[in-house]
C-alpha positions as CSV (number, residue, x, y, z in Angstrom):
1,M,-18.3,58.5,-15.0
2,K,-16.3,57.5,-17.8
3,I,-13.6,56.4,-15.3
4,Y,-15.9,54.3,-13.5
5,R,-17.0,52.5,-16.5
6,F,-13.2,52.3,-17.3
7,L,-12.6,50.9,-13.9
8,S,-15.2,48.3,-14.0
9,L,-13.9,47.1,-17.4
10,F,-10.4,46.6,-16.5
11,F,-12.0,44.3,-13.2
12,I,-13.9,42.5,-15.6
13,V,-11.2,41.5,-18.1
14,F,-8.9,41.0,-15.3
15,I,-10.9,38.9,-13.4
16,A,-11.5,36.8,-16.7
17,I,-7.8,36.6,-17.5
18,T,-7.1,35.2,-14.0
19,F,-9.9,32.6,-14.5
20,A,-8.8,31.8,-17.9
21,S,-5.1,31.4,-16.3
22,C,-6.5,29.3,-13.5
23,Q,-7.9,26.8,-16.2
24,H,-5.3,26.7,-18.5
25,D,-3.0,25.7,-15.5
26,A,-5.7,22.7,-14.7
27,I,-5.6,21.8,-18.6
28,S,-2.7,22.1,-19.7
29,G,-1.0,20.0,-17.2
30,E,1.3,22.9,-15.4
31,V,2.0,22.3,-11.8
32,Q,1.2,25.3,-9.5
33,E,4.0,25.6,-6.3
34,G,2.4,25.3,-3.3
35,V,-1.0,24.1,-4.0
36,S,-1.9,20.3,-2.9
37,G,-4.5,17.7,-4.2
38,S,-5.3,14.3,-3.7
39,I,-4.4,10.5,-5.0
40,Q,-5.9,7.3,-4.8
41,L,-4.3,4.0,-4.2
42,K,-6.2,0.8,-4.9
43,F,-4.9,-2.6,-4.0
44,E,-6.5,-5.6,-5.4
45,N,-4.9,-9.1,-4.3
46,G,-5.4,-11.9,-6.3
47,F,-3.6,-14.7,-8.0
48,N,-2.3,-13.7,-11.5
49,N,-3.9,-16.7,-13.4
50,L,-7.1,-16.9,-11.8
51,G,-8.2,-13.2,-10.7
52,G,-9.1,-11.8,-7.4
53,V,-9.3,-13.5,-4.3
54,V,-12.2,-14.7,-2.8
55,L,-11.7,-15.8,0.9
56,N,-12.8,-19.3,1.5
57,Q,-13.4,-19.9,-2.3
58,T,-10.3,-19.3,-4.8
59,V,-8.0,-22.3,-4.6
60,Q,-4.7,-22.0,-6.2
61,T,-2.2,-24.9,-7.4
62,S,1.4,-23.8,-6.1
63,L,4.5,-24.6,-8.6
64,Q,5.0,-27.7,-6.1
65,G,1.3,-29.0,-6.9
66,Q,0.1,-27.8,-3.5
67,K,-3.3,-26.6,-3.4
68,H,-4.4,-23.8,-0.8
69,K,-6.8,-21.2,-0.2
70,F,-6.9,-18.4,2.0
71,S,-9.6,-17.2,5.0
72,T,-7.8,-14.2,6.0
73,L,-5.5,-12.1,3.9
74,Q,-4.0,-9.1,6.0
75,Y,-0.8,-6.7,5.6
76,I,0.2,-3.4,6.4
77,I,1.4,-0.6,4.4
78,S,3.5,2.1,5.4
79,N,5.7,5.1,4.6
80,I,4.0,5.7,1.2
81,S,6.1,8.0,-1.2
82,L,5.6,9.7,-4.7
83,I,8.4,10.6,-7.2
84,D,8.5,12.6,-10.0
85,A,10.6,12.0,-13.1
86,S,13.1,14.4,-11.5
87,G,13.4,12.1,-8.6
88,N,11.9,14.8,-6.2
89,E,10.1,12.5,-3.8
90,F,7.3,13.7,-1.4
91,K,6.7,11.3,1.7
92,F,3.3,10.7,3.0
93,N,3.5,10.9,6.7
94,E,6.7,9.4,7.0
95,N,7.4,7.1,10.2
96,N,3.6,8.2,11.3
97,P,1.6,5.2,11.6
98,D,-1.3,7.2,13.2
99,K,-1.4,9.1,9.8
100,G,0.7,7.1,7.3
101,A,-0.2,3.4,7.8
102,F,-2.8,1.3,6.5
103,I,-4.0,-2.1,6.8
104,I,-5.0,-4.2,3.6
105,D,-7.6,-6.5,4.6
106,Q,-9.2,-8.6,1.8
107,A,-12.4,-8.9,4.2
108,D,-12.9,-5.3,3.6
109,A,-12.5,-5.3,-0.2
110,I,-15.2,-3.5,-2.1
111,A,-15.8,-5.8,-5.5
112,G,-12.0,-6.9,-4.9
113,V,-10.4,-3.7,-4.3
114,I,-9.3,-2.0,-1.1
115,Y,-9.2,1.8,-1.5
116,L,-6.5,4.4,0.2
117,N,-7.2,8.2,-0.4
118,L,-4.5,10.4,0.5
119,D,-5.1,14.0,0.7
120,G,-2.3,16.9,1.2
121,I,-0.4,15.8,-2.0
122,P,1.2,18.6,-3.7
123,Q,0.8,19.2,-7.4
124,G,3.2,17.2,-9.5
125,N,3.8,14.6,-12.6
126,Y,4.4,11.4,-10.6
127,T,6.2,8.2,-12.1
128,K,7.0,6.2,-9.1
129,V,5.1,4.9,-5.8
130,K,7.1,3.4,-3.0
131,F,5.9,2.1,0.1
132,G,6.8,-0.2,3.1
133,L,5.3,-3.6,3.6
134,G,5.2,-3.5,7.4
135,I,6.0,-0.7,10.0
136,N,9.9,0.0,9.9
137,Q,12.1,0.3,13.2
138,N,11.8,3.9,13.1
139,A,8.3,4.4,13.4
140,Y,8.4,1.4,16.2
141,I,10.6,3.1,18.3
142,L,8.4,6.1,18.6
143,G,6.7,3.9,21.3
144,Q,3.1,2.8,21.9
145,D,2.0,6.5,22.9
146,G,3.5,7.7,19.6
147,Q,1.2,5.6,17.4
148,S,-1.8,5.0,19.6
149,I,-4.6,5.5,17.3
150,F,-2.9,3.0,14.5
151,W,-2.1,0.5,16.9
152,N,-5.4,0.2,18.6
153,K,-7.0,0.0,14.7
154,A,-3.9,-2.9,14.4
155,K,-5.1,-4.7,17.4
156,Q,-8.3,-4.5,16.8
157,K,-7.9,-6.3,13.0
158,G,-5.6,-8.9,15.0
159,M,-2.4,-7.3,13.3
160,T,-0.5,-7.0,16.8
161,W,1.5,-8.8,19.2
162,G,2.1,-7.5,22.8
163,W,3.9,-4.1,22.7
164,A,7.3,-5.6,23.3
165,A,6.9,-7.6,20.0
166,G,5.2,-5.2,18.0
167,Y,2.8,-5.8,15.0
168,V,2.1,-8.5,12.6
169,F,3.1,-7.4,8.9
170,A,1.2,-9.8,7.1
171,K,-1.4,-12.4,8.3
172,L,-2.1,-15.3,5.7
173,E,-4.2,-18.0,7.2
174,G,-6.2,-20.7,5.3
175,K,-6.2,-24.3,3.9
176,Y,-3.7,-26.4,2.1
177,G,-3.2,-29.8,0.7
178,T,-2.6,-32.0,-2.1
179,G,-6.1,-33.7,-3.3
180,S,-7.8,-30.7,-1.7
181,P,-6.8,-27.8,0.7
182,S,-8.1,-29.5,4.0
183,T,-5.0,-28.8,6.3
184,E,-5.2,-25.6,8.3
185,F,-2.1,-23.2,8.0
186,K,-1.3,-19.9,10.2
187,N,1.6,-17.8,8.9
188,H,2.3,-14.6,10.4
189,T,5.0,-12.4,9.8
190,G,6.5,-9.6,11.6
191,N,9.7,-8.0,13.8
192,M,10.2,-9.2,17.4
193,G,10.0,-5.5,19.1
194,N,13.9,-3.8,18.6
195,V,15.4,-5.9,16.2
196,T,18.7,-4.7,16.9
197,A,18.9,-5.0,20.7
198,N,16.9,-8.3,20.4
199,N,19.3,-9.7,17.3
200,T,16.4,-10.6,15.1
201,P,15.8,-10.4,11.6
202,D,14.0,-7.1,10.3
203,L,11.2,-8.1,8.2
204,Y,10.2,-4.5,7.0
205,R,10.7,-4.1,2.8
206,E,10.3,-1.2,0.8
207,I,9.0,-1.6,-2.3
208,I,9.1,0.9,-5.5
209,L,6.9,0.6,-8.6
210,N,6.9,2.3,-11.8
211,L,3.9,3.9,-13.1
212,P,3.1,2.7,-16.7
213,T,1.4,6.3,-17.1
214,T,2.1,9.3,-15.0
215,A,0.2,10.2,-12.4
216,R,-1.2,14.0,-12.7
217,V,-1.9,15.7,-9.5
218,I,-2.9,18.9,-11.2
219,G,-6.0,21.3,-10.6
220,Q,-9.0,19.0,-10.1
221,M,-7.4,15.9,-11.1
222,R,-7.5,13.3,-8.3
223,P,-5.6,10.4,-10.1
224,S,-5.5,6.6,-9.1
225,I,-3.1,4.2,-8.8
226,H,-4.3,0.6,-9.2
227,I,-1.8,-1.6,-7.7
228,L,-2.4,-5.8,-8.3
229,A,-0.7,-8.2,-5.3
230,D,-0.4,-11.4,-6.9
231,L,-0.5,-14.1,-4.1
232,N,1.3,-16.6,-6.3
233,Q,4.4,-15.1,-5.0
234,F,3.3,-16.6,-1.3
235,L,4.6,-20.3,-2.1
236,S,5.4,-19.9,-6.0
237,G,7.8,-16.9,-5.2
238,N,11.8,-16.7,-5.8
239,T,12.1,-19.0,-2.7
240,P,9.8,-21.6,-3.6
241,I,7.8,-22.7,-0.3
242,T,6.0,-26.1,0.7
243,L,3.8,-25.9,3.4
244,T,4.3,-28.7,5.9
245,G,3.7,-29.7,9.5
246,T,7.1,-28.0,10.6
247,N,6.1,-24.7,9.0
248,D,2.2,-24.3,8.7
249,M,1.6,-22.8,12.1
250,M,4.6,-20.3,12.3
251,M,4.6,-16.5,13.5
252,G,7.3,-14.0,14.0
253,S,10.5,-13.6,12.3
254,G,12.1,-17.1,11.8
255,Q,13.7,-18.4,8.4
256,H,10.7,-19.5,7.0
257,L,8.8,-16.2,7.3
258,V,11.8,-14.4,6.2
259,N,11.0,-16.5,2.9
260,V,7.5,-15.6,3.1
261,T,8.4,-11.9,3.6
262,N,10.7,-12.0,0.4
263,N,8.3,-13.5,-1.8
264,L,5.6,-11.0,-0.7
265,A,7.8,-8.0,-1.2
266,N,7.6,-9.1,-5.3
267,M,4.2,-9.4,-5.6
268,F,3.0,-5.9,-6.4
269,K,2.7,-4.3,-9.6
270,V,1.0,-1.0,-10.8
271,D,-1.4,-2.3,-13.6
272,H,-2.7,1.1,-14.8
273,V,-3.1,4.5,-13.5
274,H,-6.2,6.7,-14.1
275,N,-6.2,10.5,-14.5
276,E,-9.5,11.9,-13.8
């Protein structure tokens, strides 16, 4: 009888120690190998001196004095990676648009924010986030059948040309003017199919952002990384742009849209991280 009591007591103590150990891992910030969690990316489009973009309402004035507002604001994000302090990188569904590409559409914003929820993230303490603006060539050359789910999503959003050309990477539409924004503009950026074979510019851009606070994927924590996109960069970026009758209705990868792309690639920054 005593032996059974001893064994019962032993198992109770063992379970208590195991539970305490798991609790300690979650609370102390210790990373458990082979255990995954989730993370959330929040994208908030705005003008850094005006706040969030409200489609058809928010009017901004560029450094060149040109007033403009958006009626459509969309762009594709893909190849998301998380990097820890040691430089180890976790690639979330790299070159797999069906599972790892997203359309940031201001029309879908909830209180000004578009939410991306990523699962299967290895536990870790992450200090940087990396992602692509557009779809890179390695993903594109998989062919339409290799990304039919995302292709159809993009097609429904108006973010494709024919397959021979591929995806629209960024779609900016609205009105502009000097006194008031009254002239329509449409700037759609993207690659023209296989850029090597077609000898056209590659408009895919890779963005790496430092996190102001470590994102801790540990235990039950699901960090939230809040990314701001400053659309002042569209016309008032490193290459100042003035919309005119020669460039206000441009689509593809011509030099004007290369300039737009380079400006947009600099619009992102991480505002803050929530660990909760």
